N, C-alpha and C positions, 0 to 999 in steps of 0.2 A: 491636539496639547501636543506643548515641547514635555520629556523626560526629564526625569533630574540628569541624568546622563550629559543632555546637552548645554549644563548649567556647569559641570563639572569643570575644571582644568584640566590638561591632558594630564596632568603631571596625577590626575586623581587614581587612589587605591581601585576607585572604580570601572572595571570595562566594559564594552557593549553588550556585554550578556550580563550585565547587574551581577557577574560574582564579584565579592571580594578578594582581590590581591593580594597576597602575605610580602613585606620584603624581603631579601633573603641573603644571610651572608656570601659575602664574598672570600672563597677560599683558593688563593697565588699555591700551585702545585711546582714544585721544584725546577719541571723540565719549564715553566715561567704560562705554561695553563691556566684557566680560571674558571672553578666552578661554581656555582651558586650552592648553597645548601640551606636547607629549615633549621631552626636553632634549635626552637620547641623545647627549653630551656634545659638544656643538652651540655655537655660540660668538650672544652675542645676535645680529651681524648676519645670519648664517648661514638663525637659525632666525627674524628680520623677514624677510630672502627669501623667508621659505617661504611665508611669511603675504601677499606682495606687498604691503611695505612699504619705501617705499626709505629702508635706514637712513643715510644724508648728508641727510635730509629730518625728521630727528628726535633729540629727544636722548633718553637712558634712565636711569631711575634705577630706581633700590634703597634703601626704606629712607629714603628723601626723600637721597640723596647718588645729586647724578651718577654714572653709572660708563663706560668704553671699550668700542665696540661688540666688543673681543677678549675679553669675557667672558665664560666660558662658567655659565650659571647654576647652583644648584641649583636641582630640581625643586622645592625648598618652595615658593621664590622668586615674591615679588609683582610682578612689571615693567611701570613704568607705561613709556610710549610719547610723549611727548610732544614733537609736530608746534614746527616751528621756523619764523619766517615770513625770510624773506630775498628783497633784490631790492634792484635803484637807485632 
């Protein structure tokens, strides 16, 4: 007998071990590396802090538009972290 997995497209959120996988937001860091993080209803500020990034030293963009740190992104978003320089 075939399992449900046999009938699902390859892009389905079910893996071969029957566990549901969740989409993850992609965070593009200033060095151009990309990491994936789970949003879980968190703000950009909270996500950045969890990655050891000080939100006060960055600008955040989504689809080439600057967004505030209190934004709650979608799991499918690609968020770019832009390091800013400041001083006297």
